[in-house]
N, C-alpha and C positions, 0 to 999 in steps of 0.2 A: 300210334302217334296221337297225342292228345291235342285237340283243336280248341283254342280259346275263342270266345266271341270277339268280333272285330273291336267292339267298344272297350273291352278289357285291355286289348293290346294298345290302343290309343292312350288310354289312361295311364298304363304302365310307362309308356314312352314319355308322356308329359311329366309324370312324377320323377323319372330319372333325370330329365333335362332340368327340372326345377331344382332337384338336389344338387346337380352338377354345378349350377350357377349360384345357388344360394350359399353354399358352404364357403367358397372363396370370398364372396361379397361380405358374408357375415364376419369372416376373419379380418378382412380389410376394415370393416366398420369397428371391430374391437380394437384393432391397431390404432386407428385414429382416435378412438376414445381414450386409449392408454396414453397417447402422445399429448392429447389435450390436458389430461389429468396431470401428467408430469410437468407440463409447462406451467400449470397453475401452482403446483408445489414450488417450482423454481421462483415464480413471482413472489410467493409468500416467504421465500428464504429457506425453505425446507429442502436443502440440496441433497441430503442423503436419500430422501424419498424420491426426489426427481431422478437422481442417478439410477436408483434401483429400477424405476419404471422404464427409463430409457434403455438400460441394459437388457431388460426383458424384450423391449421392442427390437433391439439390435440382434437378439438371438433369432428372431423371425426374419429380419431383413438386414443381414450383417454388412452389406455393402452400400447402405444408405448413408451418404455423406452428411446429411442434415441431422440424423440421429447421432452419428459419431461426433459431429460438432457439439451437439448438446451435452454429450457425455464429457467432452473435453472441458466445457464451461463448468460443469458440476465438479469435475476433478480440480479445476483451479480454485473454486470456492472452498474446497476441502483441503487446499494446500498441497495437492499432488501435482506439482508443476511438471515434473519429468514425464509422468504418464500422460498428462494433458497434451504435452508437446507431441507425443506420438500419435494421439488421436487426431490432432489438428493436421499433422502431416498427411495422414491417411485420408482424412476428409477432403483436403485440398486436391489430392490426386484424383479421388473418385468423383469430385464435383467439377472437374475440369477448370479449376480456378475460380470458384464462386467468390465474389468480392466481399460478401458478408463474412464468410468463413476466413477469407484472407485478412480482413480487418481484425477479427478476433486473434488470429495467429500472430499478426504484427504486434498487437498490444501485449500478448504474452512474451514475445521475443524482446520487446522493449523492457518489460518488467524484469525478465531474466538478465538482460544486459545491465540493468541498474543494480540488481542484486549482486552480480558477478563482476562489477566494475574493477574491484581490487584484484580479483583473480584473472580477469581478462578472458573468461570462458565464453560467456554469452550463450547464444542459441544458434550456432552457425548452420546446423543441418535444417532447422526449421526455417531460417531466413533463406537458405538455398532453395527449399521447396517453394517458398513464396515467390522468389525471383523467377523460378522456372515457369510458374503459372501466371506471371504478372501480365502477359500479353493476351490472356484469355478472359479478361474480366467480363462477368455477366451476373445477372441477378435472378436467374431462373431458380425455381424451387418453391417450397411452402412459404407461407407468410412469415416474415421475420419479426421478432419482438425484442426490443431493448430491455435489458435487465441490469440491475446493479448487484455487484458481488463484493463482499468484503474478503479480500485475499489475505490469508494469514502469511506473514513474513517472519522468517527466523531472525534471531539477533545477528548483528553484524560481527560479533565475536562468538567463538565457540565457548560457551560457558559450562561445558561438561566438567564436573568436579569443582566448579567455583561455588563457594558457599558464602563468602562475605566480601564486603567492599569498604574501603577506607577513603573518605573524602579529605584530602589534605588541603593546606592553604593554597591560594592562587596568587600569582604575580599580578599586582594591580598598580595603578597610578594613585597618588595621594588625592584625597577628596575631602573638602572641609564639611560637606553636608551629609556624607554617607560613608560608613565603613563597608566598602564593597566586598572585601574578602570575607568578613564575618557573615554578611547577608547571603552571599552566593553559597558558602559552605552550608549554612543553615537551610537554604532553599533546596540544594541538591540532596542533602541527607533526607529531607522530608519526601522528596520525589522518589528516591530509590527505595525508601522504606514503604511508601504507599503503593508504588506501581511495579515493584519487582519482588521476587521471592528471596532476594539476597539479604543476609544479615548485615545491617549497617553498623559499623564500628563507631560508637559514639565517644570519640576522644576529645576531651575538653581541656584546654583550648585546642583547636585543630592543629596538627603537626605543622611546624614552621618549615618553609622550604628555602633553599639558597637563592639569594638575589643574583641571578645570572642572566646572560643573554639566552634567549629562548632555545637556540640550538644546543648551547652548552648545558642548559637545564635538562633538555631531553636526553642528552648523551651521558648524564651523570648516573650511570647504572648502579654504581656502588651506593650512592645515597638512597635510591629507591629500593634497592635490595635490603639495605639496613633498616629503612622505614618499615618494609614489609615484615622483616624478621622480628623487629621490636614489638609490633602490634599484632602479629599473626595475621596479616592481611593477604588475601588471595589476589585482589586487584586494588590498585591505588588510582584515584582520580585527582588530577590537578590540572594546571594550565595557566593561561593568562587572560585577563579581562581588561578591556578598555571600555569605559562608560563615560560618555561626554554629553553635555547639554550646551546648546548655543542658541542665541537669539537670532531668529530668521524673520523678524518683523519687516514689513515693507508694504509698498503699494500693490494692490491686486485689483484685477477687474472682477467685480461682483455683479451678479444678476439679482435684482429685486423686483417685486411686484408693486407697481404704482398704486397708491391708495386712491388716486383721482380717476385714472383711466382703467385700472385693472390689468394693464399690459406689463410685459416684462421689460425692465429698464436696466441697461448696463451702465455701471458707474465705477470710477476708480476710487478706492478707499484705502486708508492706511490700516493694516491689520497686525495686531500684536500676536506673535507666535513663537513657540520654542520647539526645537527639534532635539530629540534624544537619540544618541547613536550607541549601539551595543554590539561589541565584537568579542566573542569568546573563542579562544583556542583551547579546546578540551583534549586532554591527554589521558590515556588509560595505560598504566604500567603493570607488568607482572610482578606481584609482591615477592616471588621467590627468586627471580633472576634479575629484576630491575630493568628488563628490556621493555621498550615501548611496544604496546600491543595495538594501539589504535590512536589515530590523530585526526581531528576534524576542526574546521573553523566555521562558526555560525555567526551570521550578521543580521541585525534587525535595526530599522529606523522607524521612529514614530513621531508624529507632530501633535502638539497640543495648543489649543487656543490660550492666549494670555501669557503672562510672564511670571506667574507665581505658582507654577505647578509643583505638586508634591514629588520630590525626587525619588523617595522610597517607593511611592505608588507606581511611578513610571518604571523604576527598576524591576519591580515584581511583575508588572504587566509584560515587560519584554522578556523576563526570565521564563514566564509561562509560555511565551511564543516559541522559545527554543527548547523547552523541556522534552518534547517528543523526540527531537533529533538526538538528544543525549541519551535518553532512556532506550532508544532503539539499538544502541550499541550492545546492551546486555540483556534486553528482554524482547520477546516477540511482540509484534504489533500487527495492526490490520490496515489495509489500504483499500480505499473504495475505488473500484474499477467498473467500467461499462463493457458489457458484452452483448452479443446477439444470439438468440436461440430461435428455433423454428418450431411452430406449434403443430403443423400438420404432418 
């Protein structure tokens, strides 16, 4: 039997204990470093890199709800809504209802409800998981950080196989100062051409439409089918526009700064103002069948000082306000959302 000096045995035991505690601690340190780096990538908008790092961290700690939450946020930023929903549901269960994670999940559920409003699908299983944990709200866990994500949203219409679009005339009221139909057709053509991948059929003058009640106008499938066949249009856009201006001048309470005392003084003054009201019912028809594909109504009001405002300038200001609503029917867009991630 070989006998080692007592000092060697003590050193060996110390070395073993040091190794036993150092390796896990080193691993924990590396994990924290990985999570900090991922959070920094997320703040910089590099969601692909952040997701990759969080998934590496999850491989080491697969039941960490805060890491799963972070992966869900990254998936949202990349447009993977269904997969993100699953991660949030799991994170909620593992966290015992952490309210930062719950807030993220609620925001996603609201977003999905908005997207699926026509279909009525929503996110029932995610909302059920949130309701189940709603009585256990708490904020335990690593430090939360607010981040902004640009969520990619699909078009409201399935544009698979759609190559071109025809902007037909719109039903409008008579206006002495503005050819509303001509201006709206020109505006929409420009927007579709610049902001979508669709080929805009440049038919001049724009195809006339029947003067009918709106519901009869919509139900006139044979007309829209004929128009689509005549011009080879996959989708036809038309509708009705009401554009009004009115004098809203009157007495108002105004706050001014006194030149004598420097204090705020409230006085009643007569103010000249105009209000412009813009209402568009926009309709998208199938060029092959004449069936209505999508219907929406957008409204805007804007006030201008004075009584000699440029009607055309006001019309285009308001058209630009509603452009994104119309373009979103046939093209993807982005929506700014706030989420919470965990750094530690």
